[in-house]
MARMAR-446532 format. One record per residue (C-alpha): residue number from 0; residue in one letter; x negated, y, z. Coordinates in Angstrom, 3 decimals. Each point is the difference from the previous one (the first is absolute). Example, Ala and Ser with C-alpha at 12.3 -4.5 7.8 and 13.67 -1.06 7.14 Angstrom:
% residues 2
+--------+------+----------+----------+----------+
: nudren : sepa :       c1 :       c2 :       c3 :
+--------+------+----------+----------+----------+
:      0 :    a :  -12.300 :   -4.500 :    7.800 :
:      1 :    s :   -1.370 :    3.440 :   -0.660 :
+--------+------+----------+----------+----------+
END
This chain:
% residues 272
+--------+------+----------+----------+----------+
: nudren : sepa :       c1 :       c2 :       c3 :
+--------+------+----------+----------+----------+
:      0 :    x :  -51.996 :    3.281 :    8.421 :
:      1 :    x :   -0.188 :   -1.678 :    3.422 :
:      2 :    x :    2.409 :   -2.662 :    1.224 :
:      3 :    x :    1.101 :    2.382 :    2.753 :
:      4 :    x :    0.928 :    2.673 :   -2.567 :
:      5 :    x :    1.919 :   -2.501 :   -2.118 :
:      6 :    x :    1.864 :   -1.193 :    3.078 :
:      7 :    x :    0.992 :    3.544 :    0.961 :
:      8 :    x :    1.222 :    0.694 :   -3.552 :
:      9 :    x :    2.033 :   -3.206 :    0.036 :
:     10 :    x :    1.533 :    0.937 :    3.375 :
:     11 :    x :    0.901 :    3.480 :   -1.281 :
:     12 :    x :    1.648 :   -1.414 :   -3.120 :
:     13 :    x :    1.991 :   -2.441 :    2.105 :
:     14 :    x :    1.291 :    2.854 :    2.159 :
:     15 :    x :    1.009 :    1.986 :   -3.085 :
:     16 :    x :    1.806 :   -2.901 :   -1.655 :
:     17 :    x :    3.690 :   -0.353 :    0.889 :
:     18 :    x :    0.711 :   -3.001 :    2.199 :
:     19 :    x :    1.332 :   -3.027 :   -1.814 :
:     20 :    x :    3.652 :   -0.691 :    0.698 :
:     21 :    x :    1.005 :   -3.517 :    0.853 :
:     22 :    x :    2.676 :   -1.204 :   -2.425 :
:     23 :    x :    3.468 :   -0.126 :    1.518 :
:     24 :    x :    1.592 :   -3.332 :    0.823 :
:     25 :    x :    2.606 :   -0.488 :   -2.773 :
:     26 :    x :    2.254 :   -1.839 :    2.436 :
:     27 :    x :    0.003 :    2.615 :    2.757 :
:     28 :    x :    1.433 :    3.304 :   -1.275 :
:     29 :    x :    3.300 :    1.098 :   -1.562 :
:     30 :    x :   -1.633 :    1.972 :   -2.827 :
:     31 :    x :   -3.413 :    0.490 :   -1.562 :
:     32 :    x :   -1.917 :    2.197 :   -2.391 :
:     33 :    x :   -2.287 :   -1.689 :   -2.524 :
:     34 :    x :   -3.171 :    2.031 :   -0.558 :
:     35 :    x :   -1.268 :   -2.109 :   -2.874 :
:     36 :    x :   -2.258 :   -2.202 :    2.105 :
:     37 :    x :    1.747 :   -0.432 :    3.355 :
:     38 :    x :    3.357 :    0.211 :    1.733 :
:     39 :    x :    0.595 :    2.752 :    2.545 :
:     40 :    x :    3.038 :    0.185 :    2.293 :
:     41 :    x :    2.372 :    2.780 :   -1.009 :
:     42 :    x :   -0.353 :    2.892 :    2.421 :
:     43 :    x :    3.739 :    0.163 :    0.546 :
:     44 :    x :    2.774 :   -2.125 :   -1.403 :
:     45 :    x :    3.327 :    1.488 :    1.033 :
:     46 :    x :    2.249 :    0.256 :   -3.062 :
:     47 :    x :    3.580 :    1.143 :    0.304 :
:     48 :    x :    2.521 :   -2.648 :    1.051 :
:     49 :    x :    1.364 :   -1.746 :   -3.067 :
:     50 :    x :    3.627 :    0.890 :    0.748 :
:     51 :    x :   -0.895 :    3.713 :   -0.161 :
:     52 :    x :   -0.855 :   -0.240 :   -3.696 :
:     53 :    x :    3.234 :    0.966 :   -1.720 :
:     54 :    x :    1.074 :    0.222 :   -3.614 :
:     55 :    x :   -2.177 :   -2.941 :   -1.073 :
:     56 :    x :    2.017 :   -2.930 :    1.325 :
:     57 :    x :   -0.456 :   -2.235 :   -3.049 :
:     58 :    x :   -3.760 :    0.538 :   -0.077 :
:     59 :    x :   -0.207 :   -0.461 :    3.747 :
:     60 :    x :    1.827 :   -3.321 :   -0.146 :
:     61 :    x :   -2.168 :   -1.311 :   -2.846 :
:     62 :    x :   -3.320 :    0.932 :    1.643 :
:     63 :    x :    1.070 :   -1.355 :    3.389 :
:     64 :    x :    1.183 :   -3.323 :   -1.424 :
:     65 :    x :   -3.124 :   -0.457 :   -2.116 :
:     66 :    x :   -2.293 :    0.843 :    2.914 :
:     67 :    x :    1.840 :   -2.387 :    2.306 :
:     68 :    x :   -0.476 :   -2.794 :   -2.535 :
:     69 :    x :   -3.726 :    0.730 :   -0.094 :
:     70 :    x :   -0.226 :   -0.009 :    3.798 :
:     71 :    x :    1.784 :   -3.353 :    0.096 :
:     72 :    x :   -2.293 :   -1.539 :   -2.651 :
:     73 :    x :    2.674 :   -0.126 :   -2.690 :
:     74 :    x :   -0.433 :    1.176 :   -3.579 :
:     75 :    x :   -0.147 :    3.801 :   -0.195 :
:     76 :    x :   -0.616 :    2.661 :   -2.635 :
:     77 :    x :   -2.511 :    2.766 :   -0.462 :
:     78 :    x :    1.956 :    3.274 :   -0.062 :
:     79 :    x :   -0.306 :    3.197 :   -1.995 :
:     80 :    x :    1.785 :    2.920 :    1.673 :
:     81 :    x :    0.286 :    2.832 :   -2.492 :
:     82 :    x :    1.758 :    3.316 :   -0.296 :
:     83 :    x :    0.326 :    3.499 :    1.363 :
:     84 :    x :   -2.503 :    1.385 :    2.474 :
:     85 :    x :    1.139 :    0.069 :    3.603 :
:     86 :    x :    2.821 :   -2.475 :   -0.621 :
:     87 :    x :   -1.056 :   -2.517 :    2.640 :
:     88 :    x :   -2.189 :   -2.459 :   -1.916 :
:     89 :    x :   -2.975 :    0.120 :    2.341 :
:     90 :    x :    1.978 :    0.187 :    3.207 :
:     91 :    x :    2.183 :   -2.940 :   -1.026 :
:     92 :    x :   -2.975 :   -2.332 :   -0.431 :
:     93 :    x :   -1.356 :    0.929 :    3.428 :
:     94 :    x :    3.355 :   -0.020 :    1.799 :
:     95 :    x :    0.821 :   -3.465 :   -1.319 :
:     96 :    x :   -3.255 :   -1.393 :    1.396 :
:     97 :    x :    0.658 :    1.615 :    3.387 :
:     98 :    x :    3.571 :   -1.343 :    0.019 :
:     99 :    x :   -1.161 :   -3.558 :   -0.660 :
:    100 :    x :   -2.682 :    0.275 :    2.656 :
:    101 :    x :    2.669 :    1.018 :    2.514 :
:    102 :    x :    1.948 :   -3.094 :   -1.040 :
:    103 :    x :   -3.042 :   -2.126 :    0.837 :
:    104 :    x :   -1.225 :   -0.700 :   -3.518 :
:    105 :    x :   -3.758 :   -0.402 :   -0.475 :
:    106 :    x :   -0.609 :    2.561 :   -2.731 :
:    107 :    x :   -2.290 :    3.009 :   -0.383 :
:    108 :    x :   -0.552 :    2.910 :   -2.369 :
:    109 :    x :   -3.342 :    0.692 :   -1.683 :
:    110 :    x :   -0.351 :    3.468 :   -1.532 :
:    111 :    x :   -2.333 :    0.028 :   -3.015 :
:    112 :    x :   -0.977 :    3.294 :   -1.699 :
:    113 :    x :    0.580 :   -0.125 :   -3.778 :
:    114 :    x :   -3.675 :    0.734 :   -0.626 :
:    115 :    x :   -0.983 :   -3.269 :    1.729 :
:    116 :    x :    1.888 :   -2.358 :   -2.294 :
:    117 :    x :   -3.309 :   -1.470 :   -1.124 :
:    118 :    x :   -0.482 :   -1.448 :    3.498 :
:    119 :    x :    3.328 :   -1.852 :    0.146 :
:    120 :    x :   -1.601 :   -3.416 :   -0.683 :
:    121 :    x :   -2.125 :    0.424 :    3.133 :
:    122 :    x :    3.080 :    0.988 :    2.001 :
:    123 :    x :    1.961 :   -2.983 :   -1.306 :
:    124 :    x :   -2.849 :   -2.340 :    0.942 :
:    125 :    x :    0.038 :    1.431 :    3.529 :
:    126 :    x :    3.769 :   -0.324 :    0.453 :
:    127 :    x :    0.554 :   -3.370 :   -1.687 :
:    128 :    x :   -1.031 :   -2.240 :    2.934 :
:    129 :    x :    1.872 :    2.044 :    2.635 :
:    130 :    x :    3.208 :   -1.562 :    1.294 :
:    131 :    x :    1.963 :    3.170 :   -0.533 :
:    132 :    x :    1.931 :    1.781 :   -2.745 :
:    133 :    x :   -1.408 :    3.241 :   -1.432 :
:    134 :    x :    1.499 :    2.764 :   -2.070 :
:    135 :    x :   -2.774 :    1.774 :   -1.861 :
:    136 :    x :    1.326 :    3.490 :   -0.494 :
:    137 :    x :   -1.348 :    2.290 :   -2.746 :
:    138 :    x :    1.521 :    3.469 :   -0.070 :
:    139 :    x :    0.377 :    2.267 :   -3.040 :
:    140 :    x :   -1.854 :   -2.172 :   -2.453 :
:    141 :    x :   -1.112 :    1.338 :   -3.360 :
:    142 :    x :   -2.533 :   -0.896 :   -2.649 :
:    143 :    x :   -1.185 :    3.228 :   -1.575 :
:    144 :    x :   -1.736 :   -1.328 :   -3.078 :
:    145 :    x :   -1.206 :   -3.129 :    1.843 :
:    146 :    x :    1.571 :   -2.838 :   -1.969 :
:    147 :    x :   -2.531 :   -2.462 :    1.457 :
:    148 :    x :    1.295 :    0.637 :    3.528 :
:    149 :    x :    3.560 :   -0.622 :   -1.159 :
:    150 :    x :   -1.021 :   -3.284 :   -1.619 :
:    151 :    x :   -1.889 :   -1.035 :    3.135 :
:    152 :    x :    3.022 :    0.589 :    2.235 :
:    153 :    x :    2.220 :   -1.802 :   -2.482 :
:    154 :    x :   -2.302 :   -3.018 :    0.211 :
:    155 :    x :    0.036 :    0.070 :    3.788 :
:    156 :    x :    3.784 :    0.107 :    0.057 :
:    157 :    x :    0.414 :   -3.041 :   -2.183 :
:    158 :    x :   -2.094 :   -2.567 :   -1.766 :
:    159 :    x :   -3.543 :    1.151 :    0.710 :
:    160 :    x :   -2.688 :   -2.084 :    1.632 :
:    161 :    x :    0.061 :    2.345 :    3.010 :
:    162 :    x :    3.785 :    0.362 :    0.261 :
:    163 :    x :    1.320 :    1.031 :    3.375 :
:    164 :    x :    0.575 :   -2.860 :    2.495 :
:    165 :    x :    3.379 :   -1.352 :    1.040 :
:    166 :    x :    0.111 :    1.917 :    3.290 :
:    167 :    x :   -0.564 :    3.372 :   -1.713 :
:    168 :    x :    2.291 :    2.128 :   -2.144 :
:    169 :    x :   -0.626 :    3.434 :   -1.499 :
:    170 :    x :    2.410 :    2.887 :    0.548 :
:    171 :    x :   -0.940 :    2.850 :   -2.317 :
:    172 :    x :    1.549 :    3.454 :   -0.320 :
:    173 :    x :   -0.034 :    2.133 :   -3.125 :
:    174 :    x :    1.795 :    3.072 :   -1.236 :
:    175 :    x :    0.682 :   -1.727 :   -3.318 :
:    176 :    x :    1.735 :   -3.266 :   -0.742 :
:    177 :    x :   -2.729 :   -1.233 :   -2.331 :
:    178 :    x :   -3.044 :    1.436 :    1.828 :
:    179 :    x :   -0.857 :    2.056 :   -3.085 :
:    180 :    x :   -3.240 :    1.979 :    0.480 :
:    181 :    x :    0.650 :    3.639 :    0.841 :
:    182 :    x :   -2.055 :    1.061 :   -3.033 :
:    183 :    x :    2.620 :   -1.709 :   -2.173 :
:    184 :    x :    2.951 :    1.840 :    1.483 :
:    185 :    x :    0.368 :    1.970 :   -3.207 :
:    186 :    x :   -1.058 :   -2.944 :   -2.192 :
:    187 :    x :   -2.784 :    2.107 :   -1.497 :
:    188 :    x :   -3.038 :   -2.021 :    1.070 :
:    189 :    x :   -2.074 :   -0.378 :   -3.175 :
:    190 :    x :   -1.840 :   -3.166 :    1.072 :
:    191 :    x :    1.973 :   -3.178 :   -0.632 :
:    192 :    x :    3.191 :    1.260 :    1.659 :
:    193 :    x :    2.056 :   -2.975 :   -1.138 :
:    194 :    x :   -2.475 :   -2.540 :    1.394 :
:    195 :    x :   -0.126 :    1.801 :    3.353 :
:    196 :    x :    3.783 :    0.198 :    0.095 :
:    197 :    x :    0.288 :   -3.723 :   -0.739 :
:    198 :    x :   -2.433 :   -0.757 :    2.835 :
:    199 :    x :    2.153 :    2.046 :    2.380 :
:    200 :    x :    3.164 :   -1.781 :   -1.058 :
:    201 :    x :   -1.653 :   -3.397 :    0.349 :
:    202 :    x :   -1.121 :    0.911 :    3.525 :
:    203 :    x :    3.447 :    1.197 :    1.039 :
:    204 :    x :    1.513 :   -3.250 :   -1.277 :
:    205 :    x :   -2.186 :   -1.996 :    2.416 :
:    206 :    x :    2.003 :    1.227 :    2.995 :
:    207 :    x :    2.853 :   -2.336 :    0.858 :
:    208 :    x :    2.003 :    2.894 :    1.429 :
:    209 :    x :    0.059 :    3.519 :   -1.448 :
:    210 :    x :    2.077 :    2.340 :    2.145 :
:    211 :    x :    0.896 :    3.528 :   -1.084 :
:    212 :    x :    0.367 :    2.963 :    2.361 :
:    213 :    x :    1.802 :    3.078 :   -1.262 :
:    214 :    x :    0.529 :    3.609 :    1.024 :
:    215 :    x :    2.843 :    0.178 :    2.492 :
:    216 :    x :    3.015 :    2.272 :   -0.276 :
:    217 :    x :    1.048 :    2.507 :    2.649 :
:    218 :    x :    2.309 :   -2.402 :    1.841 :
:    219 :    x :   -2.730 :   -2.643 :    0.232 :
:    220 :    x :   -2.528 :    2.575 :    1.162 :
:    221 :    x :    2.318 :    1.199 :    2.775 :
:    222 :    x :    0.670 :   -3.610 :    1.021 :
:    223 :    x :   -3.754 :   -0.489 :    0.399 :
:    224 :    x :   -0.304 :    3.145 :    2.107 :
:    225 :    x :    2.975 :   -1.067 :    2.114 :
:    226 :    x :   -1.446 :   -3.462 :    0.652 :
:    227 :    x :   -3.344 :    1.425 :    1.101 :
:    228 :    x :    1.571 :    2.754 :    2.090 :
:    229 :    x :    2.376 :   -2.350 :    1.812 :
:    230 :    x :   -2.810 :   -2.456 :    0.713 :
:    231 :    x :   -2.104 :    2.698 :    1.662 :
:    232 :    x :    2.914 :    1.829 :    1.630 :
:    233 :    x :   -0.361 :    3.175 :   -2.045 :
:    234 :    x :    2.740 :    2.354 :   -1.153 :
:    235 :    x :   -0.070 :    1.358 :   -3.527 :
:    236 :    x :    1.981 :    2.267 :   -2.271 :
:    237 :    x :    0.753 :   -1.301 :   -3.497 :
:    238 :    x :   -0.463 :    3.409 :   -1.586 :
:    239 :    x :   -3.403 :    0.334 :    1.627 :
:    240 :    x :   -0.977 :   -3.504 :   -1.156 :
:    241 :    x :    1.050 :    0.779 :   -3.572 :
:    242 :    x :   -1.947 :    3.256 :    0.115 :
:    243 :    x :   -3.098 :   -1.884 :    1.127 :
:    244 :    x :    0.253 :   -2.329 :   -3.017 :
:    245 :    x :    0.702 :    2.893 :   -2.352 :
:    246 :    x :   -3.164 :    1.778 :    1.111 :
:    247 :    x :   -1.995 :   -3.111 :   -0.879 :
:    248 :    x :    1.712 :   -0.552 :   -3.315 :
:    249 :    x :    0.954 :   -3.615 :    0.682 :
:    250 :    x :    2.127 :   -2.333 :    2.071 :
:    251 :    x :   -1.589 :   -3.205 :    1.236 :
:    252 :    x :   -0.576 :   -2.121 :    3.055 :
:    253 :    x :   -3.321 :    1.739 :    0.503 :
:    254 :    x :    1.594 :    3.455 :   -0.073 :
:    255 :    x :    2.700 :   -1.200 :    2.405 :
:    256 :    x :   -2.662 :   -1.250 :    2.407 :
:    257 :    x :   -1.945 :    3.245 :   -0.268 :
:    258 :    x :    3.160 :    1.912 :    0.863 :
:    259 :    x :    0.538 :   -2.149 :    3.091 :
:    260 :    x :   -3.608 :    0.632 :    1.043 :
:    261 :    x :    0.817 :    3.708 :   -0.330 :
:    262 :    x :    3.117 :   -0.451 :    2.151 :
:    263 :    x :   -2.012 :   -1.768 :    2.680 :
:    264 :    x :   -2.618 :    2.741 :   -0.056 :
:    265 :    x :    2.639 :    2.699 :    0.388 :
:    266 :    x :    1.372 :   -1.876 :    3.004 :
:    267 :    x :   -3.456 :   -0.445 :    1.548 :
:    268 :    x :    0.320 :   -3.747 :   -0.419 :
:    269 :    x :   -2.406 :   -2.711 :   -1.119 :
:    270 :    x :    0.960 :   -2.829 :   -2.337 :
:    271 :    x :   -2.802 :   -2.301 :    1.191 :
+--------+------+----------+----------+----------+
END
């Protein structure tokens, strides 16, 4: 094969290959996504204002205070936010970061998919020398039969050789208080169920703060709708709002927000 042919093949392969993305400056953006080998700026980072999150005042105060300590280089905890779906766990973590940024604190959020936990040491090494605080956010974590992953994260949280640096804390959400694998929900896993359960408990215990989020009652749900509606200048009918939740079989902050999106759509309005 001639050199000219090889050169043309190489050129064609280069055109087919996706362009390499330059890693994002960890000091320049409000939020990032970790892909496992590089940081990318979050496409949009516009969480709801913190004061709009209602019915979770105690959790809100604890997360805000802990995050402020981290931003100000004081001792701070890793946090496990657990409980009902749609109860505000994810939004709270993001809204707290945005609130502190508005107050002038040098802090950022890094979103890490649960399936990339194995790359956390590389992320920690990247963030450690940066003069900035980082909340590494892992949403809806679960270890379905992967006890090794649970042990690895436990080591990173405390005591391991590659433990997270002082300017980084992990905020993790889970539907269960003890991060029990979904396959163990009925406690019928035939393979070492007690050992796996003990690993989950030991991991949960590594979080300095464990904050529970529970299903809201009707009054709390309507208060959430009211806060959103007033903020965006929308009228609503309580009976209609209750009917919306009834159709979905649950009351939560997420359902309240979805109802307000519906209200805005009916009015021909945008919430952006």
